[in-house]
C-alpha positions as CSV (number, residue, x, y, z in Angstrom):
1,M,-0.2,0.1,0.3
2,R,3.1,1.9,0.6
3,K,4.7,1.4,-2.3
4,F,1.3,2.1,-3.8
5,R,0.9,6.1,-2.2
6,F,5.3,6.4,-3.1
7,L,3.9,6.1,-7.2
8,I,1.0,8.4,-6.8
9,I,2.9,10.8,-5.1
10,F,6.0,9.8,-7.8
11,L,3.7,11.1,-10.9
12,L,1.5,13.5,-9.4
13,S,5.0,14.8,-8.8
14,L,6.0,14.4,-12.3
15,C,3.2,16.1,-14.2
16,Q,3.3,18.5,-11.9
17,A,6.9,19.7,-13.6
18,F,5.4,18.5,-17.1
19,A,2.9,21.1,-17.1
20,A,5.2,23.7,-14.9
21,S,7.8,22.7,-18.0
22,E,5.2,23.7,-20.0
23,V,3.9,26.7,-18.8
24,I,7.7,27.7,-18.9
25,E,8.0,27.0,-22.9
26,K,5.1,29.3,-23.4
27,N,6.6,31.8,-21.6
28,I,9.7,31.3,-23.2
29,T,8.1,31.7,-27.0
30,K,5.5,34.9,-25.7
31,R,8.5,36.3,-25.6
32,L,10.4,36.2,-28.3
33,E,7.7,37.0,-30.4
34,K,6.4,40.5,-28.0
35,E,10.1,41.5,-27.4
36,L,12.4,39.5,-30.2
37,V,10.5,40.0,-33.8
38,P,10.0,43.7,-33.0
39,I,14.2,44.6,-33.0
40,I,15.1,41.5,-35.5
41,E,12.7,43.3,-38.1
42,K,14.0,46.8,-36.7
43,D,17.8,45.9,-37.2
44,M,16.8,43.8,-40.9
45,A,16.4,47.3,-42.2
46,R,18.8,49.4,-40.4
47,L,21.5,46.9,-41.7
48,K,19.9,45.7,-45.1
49,V,20.3,41.8,-44.4
50,P,18.2,40.0,-46.5
51,G,17.3,37.1,-44.9
52,L,17.5,34.9,-41.3
53,S,16.1,32.0,-40.0
54,V,16.5,31.6,-36.2
55,S,15.7,28.6,-34.2
56,I,15.9,28.3,-30.1
57,V,16.6,24.8,-29.0
58,S,15.1,23.9,-25.2
59,D,15.8,20.6,-23.6
60,G,16.2,18.6,-27.5
61,K,12.6,20.3,-28.3
62,V,12.3,23.0,-30.5
63,L,10.8,25.8,-28.5
64,W,10.4,28.3,-31.8
65,K,11.8,28.7,-35.0
66,K,10.8,31.4,-37.7
67,G,12.7,33.2,-40.6
68,F,12.2,36.2,-41.8
69,G,13.0,38.4,-44.8
70,Y,14.1,36.7,-48.4
71,Q,15.6,33.5,-49.3
72,N,16.7,34.8,-52.4
73,R,16.3,38.9,-52.4
74,E,15.3,39.5,-56.3
75,E,12.6,36.7,-56.5
76,K,11.3,37.9,-53.1
77,L,11.5,34.0,-52.0
78,P,10.8,34.0,-48.4
79,A,13.5,32.6,-45.3
80,T,12.0,29.9,-43.9
81,P,13.0,28.1,-40.3
82,E,13.5,25.8,-44.1
83,T,15.9,27.3,-46.4
84,V,19.1,26.2,-46.4
85,Y,22.3,28.6,-45.7
86,R,26.2,27.5,-45.9
87,V,26.9,27.5,-42.7
88,G,30.5,28.4,-43.2
89,S,32.8,27.4,-40.0
90,I,30.2,25.2,-38.2
91,S,31.7,22.5,-40.7
92,K,34.6,22.9,-38.4
93,L,32.5,20.4,-35.5
94,F,31.6,17.9,-37.7
95,N,35.1,17.2,-39.2
96,A,36.2,17.1,-35.5
97,I,33.5,14.9,-34.4
98,A,33.9,11.9,-37.2
99,I,37.7,12.5,-36.2
100,M,37.1,11.4,-32.9
101,Q,35.0,8.6,-34.2
102,Q,37.7,6.6,-35.5
103,Q,39.9,8.2,-32.8
104,E,37.6,5.7,-30.7
105,K,37.8,2.9,-32.8
106,G,41.3,2.5,-32.7
107,K,41.8,3.7,-36.6
108,L,43.9,6.9,-35.2
109,D,45.7,8.2,-32.3
110,I,44.9,12.6,-32.0
111,D,48.6,12.4,-30.2
112,S,50.2,11.1,-32.7
113,E,52.5,12.8,-35.4
114,I,50.6,14.0,-38.0
115,K,53.4,12.2,-40.5
116,R,52.2,8.9,-39.1
117,Y,48.9,9.7,-41.5
118,L,51.0,11.9,-44.7
119,P,54.2,11.9,-44.4
120,Y,55.4,14.7,-46.7
121,M,53.7,16.8,-44.6
122,D,56.7,18.6,-43.4
123,F,56.9,22.2,-41.9
124,E,59.9,24.4,-42.0
125,N,60.8,25.2,-37.8
126,P,62.3,28.2,-37.4
127,F,62.5,27.6,-34.4
128,D,65.2,26.1,-31.9
129,R,63.1,23.0,-30.5
130,P,61.7,20.5,-32.4
131,A,58.6,20.4,-34.0
132,I,56.3,17.7,-34.2
133,V,52.7,18.0,-35.1
134,T,49.4,16.6,-34.3
135,L,45.8,15.8,-35.2
136,R,45.2,17.6,-32.1
137,H,47.0,20.7,-32.2
138,F,44.3,21.2,-35.8
139,L,41.5,20.6,-33.3
140,S,42.0,23.1,-31.7
141,H,43.9,25.5,-33.8
142,K,47.3,25.0,-31.5
143,A,49.4,23.5,-34.4
144,G,51.5,27.1,-35.4
145,I,50.4,27.3,-39.5
146,L,49.5,29.9,-41.4
147,R,45.5,30.2,-42.3
148,E,45.1,29.7,-46.0
149,C,47.3,27.8,-47.5
150,P,49.1,27.8,-51.2
151,V,46.4,26.4,-53.2
152,G,42.8,25.1,-52.6
153,H,42.4,28.4,-50.1
154,Y,40.0,30.8,-48.4
155,F,40.4,33.0,-52.4
156,D,41.1,30.3,-54.5
157,D,37.6,29.1,-56.5
158,T,39.5,27.3,-58.9
159,E,38.0,24.0,-56.6
160,P,41.1,21.9,-56.3
161,S,40.5,18.3,-54.2
162,I,41.2,18.5,-50.5
163,E,44.0,16.2,-51.0
164,E,45.8,19.0,-53.3
165,T,45.5,21.0,-50.6
166,A,46.1,19.2,-48.2
167,K,49.6,18.3,-49.6
168,S,50.1,22.4,-51.0
169,M,50.9,23.0,-46.9
170,A,53.9,20.7,-47.4
171,G,57.0,22.8,-46.8
172,T,55.1,26.3,-45.5
173,I,57.1,27.5,-42.6
174,L,55.4,27.6,-38.9
175,V,54.6,31.0,-37.6
176,Y,54.7,29.7,-33.8
177,P,56.1,26.6,-31.7
178,P,53.2,24.0,-31.7
179,G,51.1,23.7,-28.4
180,L,52.5,28.1,-27.9
181,K,49.4,29.7,-29.0
182,T,45.7,29.8,-30.3
183,K,46.6,30.6,-34.1
184,Y,42.9,29.8,-36.6
185,S,43.8,27.7,-39.5
186,N,41.4,26.8,-41.8
187,I,43.3,25.0,-44.0
188,G,44.7,22.6,-40.2
189,V,41.4,21.0,-40.2
190,G,41.6,20.6,-43.6
191,I,44.0,18.8,-42.9
192,A,42.7,16.6,-40.5
193,G,40.0,15.7,-43.0
194,H,42.4,14.4,-45.3
195,V,44.0,11.9,-42.9
196,L,39.4,11.1,-42.2
197,E,39.4,10.4,-46.1
198,K,42.8,8.2,-45.9
199,V,42.7,6.1,-42.5
200,V,38.7,5.2,-43.5
201,K,39.5,4.8,-47.3
202,K,36.0,7.1,-48.1
203,D,35.4,10.7,-49.5
204,F,34.9,12.7,-47.2
205,A,31.5,13.8,-47.6
206,E,30.8,10.5,-48.1
207,Y,31.4,9.7,-44.7
208,Q,29.9,12.6,-43.1
209,K,26.3,12.1,-44.7
210,E,26.5,8.8,-43.5
211,F,28.4,8.3,-40.2
212,L,27.2,12.0,-38.9
213,L,24.4,13.9,-41.2
214,R,21.9,10.7,-41.5
215,P,21.9,9.3,-38.3
216,L,21.3,12.7,-36.7
217,G,18.4,13.2,-38.8
218,M,20.0,16.0,-40.9
219,N,18.4,15.1,-44.2
220,T,18.2,18.2,-45.6
221,S,22.5,18.6,-45.1
222,S,25.7,18.3,-46.6
223,F,29.2,19.3,-47.8
224,L,28.0,19.1,-51.4
225,P,25.0,21.1,-53.2
226,E,24.1,18.1,-54.3
227,N,20.7,18.5,-56.2
228,F,18.3,17.6,-53.4
229,I,19.3,21.2,-51.5
230,K,20.3,23.0,-54.4
231,E,16.6,24.8,-54.9
232,K,16.3,25.3,-51.0
233,V,20.3,27.3,-51.0
234,A,19.3,30.5,-50.3
235,E,21.3,33.5,-52.7
236,G,24.0,35.4,-50.3
237,Y,24.8,39.2,-50.8
238,M,28.6,40.5,-50.5
239,R,28.6,43.9,-49.0
240,D,32.0,46.3,-48.3
241,L,32.3,49.4,-45.2
242,E,30.5,51.9,-47.1
243,G,27.1,49.5,-47.8
244,K,26.9,48.1,-51.3
245,Q,26.0,45.2,-51.4
246,W,25.8,42.8,-54.7
247,K,25.5,38.7,-55.9
248,A,28.0,36.5,-53.4
249,P,30.0,34.0,-55.6
250,H,30.3,30.8,-54.6
251,F,32.5,28.0,-55.0
252,R,33.9,24.8,-53.0
253,F,36.3,25.3,-51.0
254,G,39.6,23.3,-50.5
255,Y,40.1,22.5,-47.5
256,L,35.9,21.3,-47.6
257,P,35.7,19.6,-44.0
258,A,36.7,23.5,-42.3
259,A,34.0,25.5,-44.3
260,N,31.6,23.9,-47.3
261,L,28.2,22.3,-45.0
262,Y,25.1,23.8,-46.1
263,S,22.8,23.3,-43.7
264,T,19.0,25.0,-42.0
265,V,18.4,25.6,-38.9
266,I,15.5,22.6,-37.9
267,D,19.2,20.3,-38.8
268,L,21.4,22.3,-36.7
269,S,18.2,21.9,-34.4
270,K,19.2,18.1,-34.8
271,F,22.8,18.6,-34.2
272,I,21.7,21.4,-31.1
273,T,20.1,18.1,-29.5
274,F,23.2,16.2,-29.9
275,I,25.3,18.8,-27.9
276,L,22.4,18.3,-24.9
277,N,22.9,14.4,-25.2
278,E,26.3,14.9,-24.5
279,G,27.6,13.3,-27.5
280,K,25.0,10.6,-27.9
281,P,25.0,8.5,-30.4
282,L,27.6,8.6,-32.2
283,L,30.2,9.9,-29.5
284,K,31.1,8.5,-25.7
285,N,30.1,10.8,-22.7
286,E,34.3,11.2,-22.4
287,T,35.0,11.6,-26.0
288,F,32.5,14.4,-25.5
289,K,33.4,16.1,-22.5
290,E,36.8,15.8,-23.7
291,M,36.0,18.2,-27.2
292,N,34.4,20.2,-24.8
293,T,37.5,21.2,-22.8
294,V,40.4,23.6,-23.5
295,Q,43.2,22.2,-24.4
296,F,46.5,22.8,-23.6
297,T,45.7,24.4,-20.2
298,D,45.5,23.8,-16.7
299,K,43.4,26.4,-16.1
300,K,39.8,25.8,-15.1
301,D,36.9,27.5,-16.4
302,A,39.1,28.7,-19.5
303,S,37.7,29.9,-22.4
304,G,39.5,29.1,-26.5
305,F,39.1,26.5,-28.6
306,G,38.4,22.3,-27.0
307,L,38.6,19.5,-30.0
308,G,36.7,21.5,-32.7
309,F,34.4,22.9,-30.8
310,S,34.5,26.7,-29.2
311,T,33.9,27.4,-25.7
312,S,33.5,30.4,-23.3
313,K,30.6,32.2,-21.5
314,L,26.9,33.9,-21.9
315,H,25.0,35.2,-19.8
316,N,27.6,33.9,-17.0
317,F,26.5,30.3,-18.0
318,R,29.4,28.0,-19.4
319,S,28.8,27.9,-23.5
320,V,29.9,26.2,-26.6
321,G,29.5,25.8,-30.0
322,H,31.3,28.8,-33.3
323,G,31.0,30.5,-35.7
324,G,30.8,30.7,-39.4
325,A,31.0,33.1,-42.4
326,V,31.8,32.1,-46.2
327,Y,30.7,34.5,-49.2
328,G,27.6,36.0,-48.1
329,F,27.0,34.3,-45.2
330,S,26.4,34.1,-41.7
331,S,26.3,31.7,-39.2
332,N,26.3,31.0,-35.3
333,L,25.6,27.9,-33.0
334,I,25.6,28.7,-29.3
335,V,24.6,26.2,-26.7
336,I,24.2,26.6,-22.6
337,P,24.8,23.0,-22.1
338,E,23.8,23.3,-18.0
339,Q,20.3,25.1,-18.5
340,K,19.7,22.9,-22.0
341,L,19.9,25.5,-24.1
342,G,20.7,27.1,-27.4
343,A,20.1,28.8,-30.2
344,V,20.9,28.7,-34.2
345,V,21.2,31.6,-36.1
346,L,22.0,32.1,-39.8
347,N,22.0,34.5,-42.5
348,N,22.9,35.1,-46.4
349,L,25.1,38.5,-45.5
350,D,28.3,38.4,-44.9
351,G,30.4,39.7,-42.4
352,A,27.5,39.4,-40.3
353,N,28.7,37.8,-37.2
354,G,28.4,40.1,-34.4
355,F,24.4,40.4,-35.4
356,N,23.3,36.8,-35.5
357,Y,25.0,37.1,-31.6
358,K,22.6,39.7,-30.9
359,I,19.7,37.3,-31.2
360,A,21.8,34.5,-30.3
361,Y,22.2,36.5,-26.7
362,M,18.8,37.6,-26.6
363,S,17.0,35.0,-27.3
364,L,19.0,32.8,-24.9
365,G,18.5,35.7,-22.3
366,I,15.2,35.6,-22.4
367,A,14.8,31.9,-22.1
368,L,17.3,31.5,-19.5
369,E,14.9,34.5,-17.1
370,E,11.2,31.9,-17.1
371,K,13.9,28.9,-16.6
372,T,16.0,30.5,-13.3
373,G,13.2,33.3,-13.2
374,K,16.7,35.6,-12.6
375,E,16.8,38.3,-14.2
376,I,19.5,37.5,-17.0
377,L,19.1,40.5,-20.0
378,K,19.7,43.7,-19.1
379,V,19.1,45.6,-22.7
380,P,19.5,49.5,-22.3
381,E,17.1,51.7,-24.1
382,S,18.6,53.6,-26.8
383,I,17.8,57.7,-26.6
384,E,18.2,59.9,-29.4
385,I,21.8,62.4,-29.7
386,T,21.6,64.9,-32.2
387,S,24.6,64.8,-35.0
388,S,26.5,68.2,-33.3
389,E,26.7,66.4,-30.0
390,L,28.0,63.3,-31.9
391,K,30.2,65.4,-33.4
392,K,32.4,66.5,-30.3
393,Y,33.3,62.9,-29.6
394,E,35.1,62.5,-32.8
395,G,38.9,62.1,-32.6
396,R,41.8,60.3,-32.2
397,Y,42.1,58.1,-28.9
398,E,44.6,55.9,-27.7
399,R,46.0,53.9,-24.8
400,N,49.0,52.2,-24.3
401,G,50.2,53.2,-27.8
402,L,47.0,51.6,-29.6
403,P,45.2,53.8,-31.3
404,V,40.3,54.1,-31.9
405,W,38.5,56.1,-33.4
406,L,35.5,57.5,-32.8
407,V,33.8,58.5,-36.6
408,L,30.1,60.0,-37.4
409,R,29.4,58.7,-40.6
410,K,25.6,59.9,-42.3
411,E,24.8,61.7,-38.7
412,K,25.7,58.4,-36.9
413,L,28.6,57.7,-34.4
414,F,30.8,54.7,-35.5
415,Y,33.5,53.4,-32.4
416,E,36.9,52.5,-34.9
417,P,39.6,50.4,-33.7
418,Y,41.8,48.6,-35.7
419,G,40.5,45.5,-36.7
420,T,36.6,46.1,-37.6
421,G,34.2,49.1,-37.3
422,K,30.8,49.0,-35.9
423,Q,28.2,51.6,-34.8
424,L,27.7,53.0,-31.7
425,I,24.0,53.1,-30.4
426,P,23.8,55.1,-27.9
427,V,21.9,54.3,-24.3
428,S,23.0,57.5,-22.3
429,Q,24.0,61.2,-22.9
430,K,27.4,60.0,-21.7
431,E,27.6,55.9,-22.6
432,F,27.2,54.0,-26.3
433,I,27.1,50.6,-27.3
434,T,28.6,49.1,-30.5
435,D,25.8,47.8,-32.1
436,D,26.4,46.8,-35.9
437,L,27.2,43.6,-38.2
438,L,30.6,42.6,-37.1
439,G,30.3,43.6,-33.6
440,Y,27.1,44.1,-30.6
441,G,27.2,44.3,-25.9
442,E,31.1,46.5,-25.6
443,R,30.3,49.5,-23.4
444,I,31.9,53.3,-25.1
445,G,31.7,55.3,-21.9
446,I,32.7,59.1,-22.4
447,M,34.9,60.9,-19.5
448,E,35.0,64.4,-19.4
449,E,36.8,66.8,-16.4
450,D,35.8,70.5,-16.0
451,G,33.4,70.2,-19.3
452,R,36.3,69.4,-21.9
453,L,36.5,65.7,-23.4
454,K,39.2,63.6,-21.7
455,G,39.2,60.3,-23.2
456,I,36.6,57.4,-23.4
457,H,36.2,54.0,-21.4
458,I,35.8,51.1,-23.8
459,N,34.8,47.4,-21.5
460,K,36.0,50.0,-18.3
461,K,39.4,50.7,-20.0
462,L,40.7,54.2,-20.3
463,Y,41.7,55.5,-23.6
464,K,42.5,58.9,-23.9
465,K,42.0,61.6,-25.7
466,T,45.2,62.8,-28.6
467,E,45.3,66.3,-29.0
468,E,46.2,67.9,-32.4
469,N,49.3,68.1,-31.7
470,E,50.1,64.5,-30.2
471,Q,49.1,63.5,-33.5
472,V,51.1,60.5,-35.5
473,K,53.0,62.3,-38.3
474,V,52.3,60.8,-42.3
475,P,55.5,59.5,-44.1
476,P,56.8,61.4,-46.8
477,P,54.0,60.3,-50.3
478,T,56.9,58.7,-52.1
479,L,57.7,56.4,-50.0
480,W,54.7,54.0,-49.4
481,E,53.1,55.5,-52.5
482,R,54.2,52.3,-54.8
483,L,52.4,49.9,-52.1
484,I,49.2,51.6,-52.3
485,G,47.0,50.6,-54.1
486,D,44.1,47.6,-54.6
487,Y,45.2,43.9,-55.3
488,G,43.3,41.1,-55.6
489,P,40.4,39.0,-57.2
490,D,37.0,40.5,-58.0
491,Y,35.0,38.7,-55.5
492,N,37.6,40.1,-52.9
493,I,39.8,42.7,-53.4
494,M,42.1,44.0,-50.7
495,K,43.0,47.4,-50.1
496,V,46.8,48.8,-49.0
497,Y,47.2,52.9,-47.5
498,E,47.9,54.9,-45.2
499,K,46.5,55.2,-41.8
500,D,47.8,56.7,-38.8
501,G,51.3,56.9,-40.6
502,K,51.6,52.9,-40.8
503,L,51.1,51.2,-43.9
504,T,47.6,49.6,-43.3
505,V,45.8,46.8,-45.2
506,L,41.9,46.0,-45.1
507,I,41.0,42.3,-46.0
508,E,38.4,40.4,-46.4
509,W,36.4,43.3,-46.7
510,F,36.3,44.5,-43.6
511,F,39.4,43.8,-41.7
512,E,41.7,46.1,-40.4
513,Y,45.4,45.9,-39.2
514,P,48.2,48.3,-39.7
515,L,51.7,46.4,-41.1
516,L,54.9,46.3,-39.4
517,Q,58.0,46.5,-41.7
518,V,60.3,43.9,-41.3
519,E,62.6,45.7,-44.5
520,G,62.0,46.4,-47.4
521,L,59.3,44.9,-49.2
522,R,58.9,42.7,-46.1
523,F,55.8,43.3,-43.6
524,K,53.8,41.7,-41.3
525,F,51.0,41.5,-39.7
526,P,50.4,42.3,-35.9
527,D,50.1,39.3,-33.4
528,Y,46.2,39.2,-33.8
529,G,43.5,39.5,-35.9
530,L,42.8,37.2,-38.9
531,Y,47.0,36.6,-39.7
532,M,48.4,37.0,-36.4
533,D,52.4,37.5,-37.2
534,E,52.3,36.0,-40.8
535,E,54.1,37.5,-43.5
536,F,52.9,40.0,-45.7
537,V,55.7,40.7,-48.7
538,F,55.6,42.6,-51.7
539,K,57.0,41.6,-54.6
540,E,58.1,43.8,-58.4
541,K,59.1,43.4,-61.8
542,K,61.0,45.5,-63.7
543,G,60.5,48.2,-60.3
544,K,57.0,47.8,-60.4
545,I,54.8,46.1,-57.2
546,V,52.9,44.0,-59.3
547,E,51.6,41.7,-56.0
548,V,51.3,40.5,-52.5
549,L,51.8,37.7,-50.8
550,V,49.8,37.3,-48.0
551,G,51.3,33.9,-46.0
552,P,51.8,32.0,-49.6
553,V,48.5,33.0,-51.2
554,S,48.9,35.3,-53.7
555,F,47.0,38.9,-54.0
556,K,47.9,40.5,-57.7
557,R,48.0,43.7,-58.5
558,R,44.2,45.7,-59.7
559,R,45.8,49.0,-60.4
């Protein structure tokens, strides 16, 4: 009798838990419709985002999915949750999972030297210590190799094979000793994918379809643009810093395992469920846990790269996932395992990951508030400030020799460090927040003293206003005039110019870096950003500059 009573109590408590869960889920979806949808629609118009699809997952269930704008703007085809996008570097997660499947089977060892699998894969080592490179290094971006490869790189539209692409790295120089620094590398993941092909004796895309995509129910996903998804693929759109947009090129990358996946928010929601299930049914729990542990560090709660997965914090909760960006597309996938929550946001505009992040940040914040009963999402209200007031804040600011600029354009204030510029939204008379396609959430505070502008606080760090007599003097025009100009293909023009007394490059349309002169025509990138510490070498023929080598990648002179 007592057992029966306990069973009744247990069933009643279970029913109450289900009922409470349903209430929470309904509250989340109501708030997303009421609070988030107007923000998305307003921002898409402000930022000229053609189309977007989003999905929110809780406890393995898709709570909310929606499409906004256009899959194809010219044909007025609406974006939906079924729209297929190129998801860029989210591909890297699938590559890493496939590698770890073979690790579990004993078919490969991620800690063996890469030459065990690819005997030709020697790297030029300019350092005193031995350089042993492994699959673990490649998967966690700790190999110290170049970002791009001589063949099959991001700017190469000839569509070489994975093998040709991987082989082109033989003999290239190490930028850092393996294991020392995180240096993001597309080709490192491509090499790992080629090792997988050799071990399983199967084409990479076919292996993914048979052993990952179909088992997860991702039936509208593929590493190749197969016929069954072609009609659903969104049109991708490029853009420049001036706001001009045009159709993106569409070609297969040589390092296909790193960047070539096509998918939908519905399929990637199934992948989020796989993450929430801690690797089931494809991996053992301990393997999956290792993949989500930051590599080559003993620090607890470290942020950085595990094996494929990026680990960070969102709303003070541990998060895992990855972002992606390829020609005409931007993607973000973020999961909060502790709260069984995840978000995937895909759009068809180049360089729009900051906008995607804002949507994920807000949607997951709303869900967390309803799940925890705590105030988590503190979104500041924007205010109006006249352009004459904003103009007072224009100028150059500096901290420890690092300059940033505040610039007024079309009555809007922009924050422009070296790297990527972002629009500032005023949230009070003296405080702004970055809110743009490439970034969201940085706080910029104005510091005045006796009514005079003294500097700005960027995420609580002080940058002092540079007075006119302290400005960097521009070197004589003749010093760099033959180097300044445009380089590269039509679909990815690189610009070289003078800024702040330094030779400067704008690469991949949005990313700006001051170049450091090594000697003569040899320069290098700074120790941060996309191409950290890689060489930037001008080549001349008969006294004229004809190309630039970014690492091993050639950019021909346009004018």
